[in-house]
DRENRO-529542 format. One record per residue (C-alpha): residue in three letters; z, y, x. Coordinates in steps of 0.2 Angstrom, whole numbers, plus 2048, in hexadecimal, padded with zeros to 3 digits. Layout:
BEGIN
ALAZYX ...
//
This chain:
BEGIN
MET800800800 THR7FB811807 SER806820807 SER8028307FE PRO7FA83D809 PRO80784A80F ASP80985A805 GLY7FA866809 ALA7ED85880D TRP7E78587FB HIS7E086A7FC THR7D3867809 PRO7C3870803 LYS7BC8617F9 PRO7CB85D7EF GLY7CF86F7ED VAL7BE8737E6 ARG7C08647DA ASP7D186B7D4 ALA7C987C7D2 MET7BB8757C8 ALA7C786C7BD TRP7D287B7B9 ALA7C38857B5 MET7BE8787A8 ILE7D08787A1 ALA7D088B7A0 SER7BF88B797 ALA7C587E78A ALA7D5888787 GLU7CA898784 PHE7BF88F777 VAL7CF88876E VAL7D689A76D HIS7C58A1768 ALA7C489375A VAL7D6897754 LEU7D28AA754 TRP7C28A874B TYR7C689B73E GLY7D88A173B PHE7D68B473D GLY7C48B873C LYS7C38BF74D PRO7B28BD755 MET7B08B4766 TYR7A38C176C GLN7998B4775 GLY7898AB771 LEU784899770 ASP78289A783 ALA79489B785 VAL796888785 TRP78E888796 SER79089A79D LYS7A389A79B PRO7A688A7A5 LEU7998907B2 VAL7A18A17B4 ASN7B389A7B5 LEU7AD88D7C2 LEU7A889C7CD LEU7B88A67C9 PHE7C38977CD VAL7B988E7DC THR7B789E7E6 PRO7C98A27E8 ALA7CD8907EA LEU7C488F7FA VAL7CF89D801 LEU7DF8967FA ARG7DD8847FF PHE7E988580D LEU7F8889802 PRO80487B7FF ALA7FF8707F0 GLY80B8777E4 GLY8068897E8 PHE7F48847E8 ILE7F587C7D6 ALA7FF88B7D0 CYS7F28977D6 LEU7E588D7CC ALA7F088B7BD PHE7F389E7BC PRO7E28A47B7 ALA7E08947AC VAL7EF8997A2 ALA7EA8AC7A2 ALA7D98A879C PRO7DE8A378A LEU7ED8AF78A LEU7E18BE78D LEU7DA8BB77C LEU7EB8BA774 LEU7F48C877D PRO7EA8D877E GLY7F18E8785 SER7FC8EA794 PRO7F98DC7A1 LEU80A8DB7A8 PRO8118CF79A LEU8028C479C VAL8048C37AF ILE8168BF7AE LEU8148B27A1 SER8058AA7AA ALA80E8AA7BB GLY81D8A27B3 ILE8138947AB ALA8088927BA THR8178907C5 GLN81E8827BB VAL80D87A7BA GLY80B87A7CD ALA81C8727CF ARG8178647C3 LEU8058607C6 ALA8048627D9 THR80684F7DC PRO7F78457E1 ARG7F783A7D1 ARG7F98497C5 ARG7EC8537CE ALA7E08457CD ALA7E38447BA VAL7E08577B8 ILE7CF8547C2 ARG7CA8467B6 ALA7CE8517A7 GLY7C485F7AE THR7B58537B1 GLY7B684D79F LEU7B685F799 ALA7A78637A4 LEU79E85579C LEU7A385B78B PHE79D86C78F GLY78C865795 ALA78A85B786 ALA78E86A77B ALA781875784 LEU774868782 VAL77786776F THR77887A76C GLN76987E777 GLY75F86F770 SER76387375E ARG75E886761 ALA74D881769 LEU74987575A ARG74E88274D GLU74388F756 ARG734883757 ARG73587C746 GLY73188D73E GLY72D89072C PRO71F88C71F SER70E894721 VAL70C89B710 ALA70A8AE713 GLY6FB8B670B ALA6EC8BC714 GLY6EF8CD71B SER7028CD719 PRO7088DA725 ASN7148D7734 VAL7258DF731 LEU72F8E873F LEU7408EE73A ILE7488F9747 ILE75A8FE746 LEU75F90C752 ASP772908752 THR77E91674F VAL77092374E ARG774931742 ALA76693C73A ALA76F94C73F SER76B949751 LEU758945750 SER74A952752 LEU743949743 HIS750952739 GLY752962743 GLY75F95B750 PRO75F95D763 ALA75A94B768 SER74894B76B THR73F93C764 PRO72D93E765 VAL72892C762 LEU73292C752 ASP72B93D74D SER71A93774F LEU71D927746 ALA724931738 ARG71593D737 GLY70A92E732 GLY717926727 ILE724929719 VAL73493271F TYR743931714 ASN74D941718 ARG75D93C70F ALA75E929713 VAL770923712 SER778913719 ALA78290870E ALA79190971A PRO796913729 TRP797905735 THR78C8F673B LEU7908E6732 PRO7908EB71F ALA7818F7723 HIS7778E972A ALA77C8DD71D SER7768E970F LEU7668EC718 PHE7638D9719 THR7698D4707 GLY7668E46FC LEU7788E26F7 TRP7868EF6F7 PRO7948EC703 HIS7A08E76F5 GLU7938DA6F0 HIS78F8D2700 GLY7A08D2707 ALA79C8D4719 ASP7AB8DD721 TRP7B68E0730 ARG7BC8CE730 THR7AF8C6725 PRO79D8C172A LEU78F8C271F ASP78F8B1716 ASP7818A670E ARG7838AB6FC ALA7758B76FB PRO7638B6701 THR75E8C170F LEU74E8CA714 ALA74B8BF722 GLY74D8B0718 ILE7418B670A LEU7348BA717 SER7368A9720 GLU7348A070F SER7248AB70D GLY71C8A571D TYR7228B272A ARG7288AE73B THR7398B773C ALA7438BC74B GLY7528C874F PHE7568D075F VAL7668DA75F ALA7708E476C ASN77F8E7762 LEU78A8D8766 VAL7998DF75D PHE7938DD74C THR7818D674B SER7838C6755 ARG7818B574D GLU7948B474A HIS7928C173D GLY7858B8732 LEU7778C4734 ASP76C8B673C ARG7698AE72B GLY7568AB728 PHE7518AF73A GLU7488A1743 VAL74C8A9753 TYR75B8B4756 ARG75F8BC767 ASP7708C4769 TYR7798C077A ARG76E8C1789 GLN7708B8799 SER7738C57A6 PRO7808C67B4 GLY78B8D27AB ALA78A8C879A LEU78E8B87A3 LEU79D8BF7AC ARG7A38C579B SER7A18B4793 THR7B38B079A SER7C38B9796 LEU7C68BA7A9 GLY7B58C27AB GLN7B88CE79D ALA7C98D37A5 ILE7BF8D77B4 THR7B18E17AC THR7BC8EB7A1 SER7CA8EF7AE ALA7CD9017B0 LEU7D18FF7C2 VAL7C08F57C6 ARG7B79037BC ARG7BF9117C6 LEU7BB9087D7 THR7A99047D2 GLY7A59137C7 ALA79E9087B9 ARG79C9117A9 GLU79290479F VAL7978F4796 ALA7948E67A1 GLY7848DC79C ARG7808E978E LYS76E8E5786 ARG7648F5787 GLY7558FA77D ALA7488F478A GLN7508E378A VAL74F8E2777 ASN73D8E6779 GLU73A8D9786 GLU7428CB77B PHE7388D076C LEU7278D2775 GLU7298C177D TRP72B8BA76C GLN71E8C4763 GLY7118BF770 ARG7128AD76C ALA7028A6763 ASP7058A4751 ASP6FB8A7742 ARG7098AC737 PRO70E8BE734 TRP71F8C273C PHE72F8CC737 ALA7398D2745 PHE74A8DB744 LEU74F8E5754 ASN7608ED756 TYR7618FA764 TYR7738FE76A ASP77090C778 ALA77691A76D HIS78791276A GLU797915774 PRO798916783 TYR78A922783 VAL78191E794 PRO770926794 HIS76491F7A1 PRO7599297AC PRO74F9347A9 PHE75893879A ALA76A93A7A1 GLY76D94C7A3 ARG75F952797 TYR76B95A78B SER77B95B794 ALA7769667A2 GLY7839747A4 LEU79096B799 VAL7A19667A0 PRO7A29567A9 ARG7A594779E ARG7B693F79E PHE7B292E7A5 ASP7C592B7A7 ARG7C792A795 GLN7BB91B793 ARG7C290B78D PHE7B98FA78C TRP7BB8E9783 HIS7B18DA780 VAL7A08E077D GLU7A38F2779 GLY7AA902780 GLY7AE91477C ILE7B992377D ASP7CC91F77C GLN7D492C771 TRP7C693976D SER7D4945767 LEU7D9948779 LEU7C794F77D THR7C496177C PRO7B6968771 ALA7AC96B781 GLU7AF959787 VAL7A9952775 ASP79995D777 ALA796954788 GLU79894377F ARG78C948771 ALA77F94E77E ALA78093D786 TYR77E935775 GLU76F93F771 GLU76893B783 SER76A92977E ILE76092C76E THR752934777 GLY752925783 LEU751919774 ASP74292376D ALA73991F77E ASP73D90C77C LEU73690D76A GLY726915771 ALA72490777E LEU7268FA771 LEU719902765 ALA70D905774 THR70E8F2779 LEU70B8ED767 ARG6FD8F9765 ALA6F58F2775 ARG6F68E176E GLY6EE8E675E ALA6FD8E1754 LEU7028F274E GLU6F58F7742 ASN6FA8E9736 THR70D8EB738 LEU7198F472C VAL7258FD738 VAL736902731 VAL74290D73C THR753911736 SER76591173B ASP774907735 HIS780916736 GLY78392773E GLU79092E749 LEU79D93D749 PHE7A1949758 GLY7B0952751 GLU7A9957740 HIS7B7956733 ASP7C2953742 ALA7BB941744 HIS7B2938751 VAL7A6929752 HIS7A591E743 GLY7AD911738 ASN7BC91B734 SER7B4928727 ILE7A692971B TYR7A093B71F TRP78E94071D ARG78993F72F THR79092D730 ILE785927722 HIS775932723 VAL76992972D PRO75692A731 LEU74A91F728 VAL73791E72B PHE72A912724 SER71A91172D TRP70A906729 PRO6FA90F72F GLY6ED90F721 ARG6F8907714 LEU706914712 SER70292670F ALA70C932719 GLY71993C710 VAL72B94270F VAL73893D702 ALA745949700 ASP75093F6F3 ALA75F9366F9 VAL75B9236FB SER766914701 LEU76290870F ARG7678FB702 ASP7568FD6FB VAL74C8FA70B PRO74B8E770A SER7448E76F8 THR7378F56FE ILE7328EA70D LEU72F8DB701 ARG7258E56F5 LEU71A8EB703 ALA7198DA70D VAL71A8CD700 PRO7188D56EF ALA71B8C46E6 ARG72C8C36ED ALA7318D66EA ALA73E8D16DD ALA7468C46E9 LEU7538D16EF PRO75D8DE6E5 GLY75A8F06E6 GLN74C8FC6E1 PRO73D8FF6EC LEU73D90F6F4 PRO73391D6ED THR7249246F7 THR7269356F1 SER7349406EB GLU73893B6D9 GLY7479476D5 GLY7509386CE SER7629336D1 ARG7629226DA LEU77391A6DD VAL77791E6EF LEU7879166F3 SER791913704 ALA7A190A707 LEU7AE908714 SER7BD8FC713 LEU7CD8FE71B GLU7D18F572B ALA7E28F5734 TYR7DD8FD744 ILE7D690D73B SER7E290E72D ASP7EA91E733 GLU7DB92773A TYR7D1935732 ALA7CB932720 MET7D2920720 ARG7E392671E ASN7DE92670B GLY7D991470C SER7C890C709 LEU7BA918705 GLN7AB91A6FA SER79D9276FA LEU79092C6ED ILE7829376F2 GLY77A9426E5 GLU76C94F6E5 THR77495B6F1 TRP7869546F2 GLN7919476F8 TYR7A09406EE THR7AD9356F6 ARG7BC92B6EF ALA7CA9226F8 ALA7D49136F3 ASN7E391E6F0 GLY7D99296E3 HIS7D59376EF GLU7C593F6EB GLU7BA94B6F6 VAL7AA9556F2 TYR79E95C6FF SER78D9656FE THR78095D709 GLY771967703 THR76196070A GLY76696071C THR772957728 ALA781961726 ASP78F961719 THR79C96D713 ALA7AB96B707 VAL7A89716F5 THR7B697D6F2 ASP7B09846E1 SER7BB97C6D4 MET7AE97B6C6 VAL7A09756D1 ARG7AC9686D9 ALA7B29626C8 ALA7A09606C2 ILE79B9566D0 ILE7AA94B6CF ASP7A69486BC THR7949436C0 ALA7999386CE ARG7A692F6C4 SER79A92C6B6 ARG78C9256C2 LEU7989196CA ALA79F9136B9 ALA78D9116B2 ALA7899076C1 ARG7998FD6C0 ILE79E9006D2 PRO7B08FB6D4 PRO7BB9086DD PRO7BF9056EF MET7CB8F76F3 PRO7DC8FC6FB ASP7D98F070A SER7CA8E6711 GLY7D08D670A ARG7C48CD6FE 
//
């Protein structure tokens, strides 16, 4: 019988690497378990795509093996404790956000005990066997997810679209408000969008169904109001209602979505229904590193960002990359017409305009407060806007508008390629936004915490050269009616498949129902207008009426432009309130809920 190797002999490079690989797999498995509990138990998204089943183990391998090569000369107990520390911290990072000190102390305490108990050769060997089994499990899961996705994308849909059916290109300029666009008299130059508008139909008072992403997109896809489709802060869009993509797929269209907003338009939120192809998370060094909780801790660290000068979300998908994904798909040979949904995210916080647009509108303004930036998961932004001076807010708005001008250039590049391919002349192009943004108006900032005019007034342009006559519609219209309008133009036989009224092509002077809603969520419950609870907005001919869950009502004059002012004349205010109440009652719109629970 041979004696056990002396303490320290087991962490020669080869066994040390095997230890590190095993602990990397254990950390990855623990993360997935926590993700599952948070998602299925509390509705918290994982913020990772299907590729996480291989990218998380792969990145953790690099994060564990690299320091193991340096630490292998430690005594066995210390070496195992050093590996157990990040393996324990990885799942705890998902459970204990905020100050890192409690997490470090708890992880160190657990790791010390693990190191003392699992440092023997027999137990280390058992851990390595467990890690090997987990690695095989991850490999099998990767094969299943990648294979099923490939099969789904190749299977396609029926070829029943009528001859001459147009392609449909739906472009969402995420977070772009009408007030900032040159199309509506704003400071952000958008020559491509302006040109598209001159040849198409421009809706000057287009209104989103919600002042934030998920319910706004869900209404755009289903034709339902937010209180009808139920997609909300912790509730993805479910499969109860048909979607625009699903109807077009059934009608013989190729369907694909390409999204850059990974916070609320990823597969996790149900917006992929009906699409044969759906591209959300991309494979880039930053995105891969962010696929693990340890990688996220590194990329969102304030210290790391100060040292590196990084101002962008790691792995953020920019407009040019959305174009690249779409054009690769569009260029595949297929006789079917196509429907593509593109979501551009460049104008969302943090506002990071790219050259040559950076500095275009901010020259002469005060320097931006990059020390006030915060980052988490797949998003970033300003921490405590209220601490910025008005001049500093102006600098942020300038960067936002520089980002919009950059997006317009990306739109131009996309349309130019389609034109060169001969695909644009028979393509219905729809450009809009899901919601707007605030920069101190009404003492509020960004979006999702109020329902003021600039958060729901968005651009909307329909263009189909030779088929749609150019014009301007001054009436208020809802984006909720966009899907039924697309169906009327693309597949008239299915025009009634989704609710909503097709949009007018000229001003009618009517009073369409133009409703928006915002439900209460805990983290914004005491901010801005949300202090009154969930909110609803009704847009009239030249006014906006809002009501809150606690019964509070407000009335604003919006005229025909992008600004709003409070109505102070008591008689005018009372008349608008009576009209709004009557319209809401006639349409059987329930009052706003006191919370977001459904």
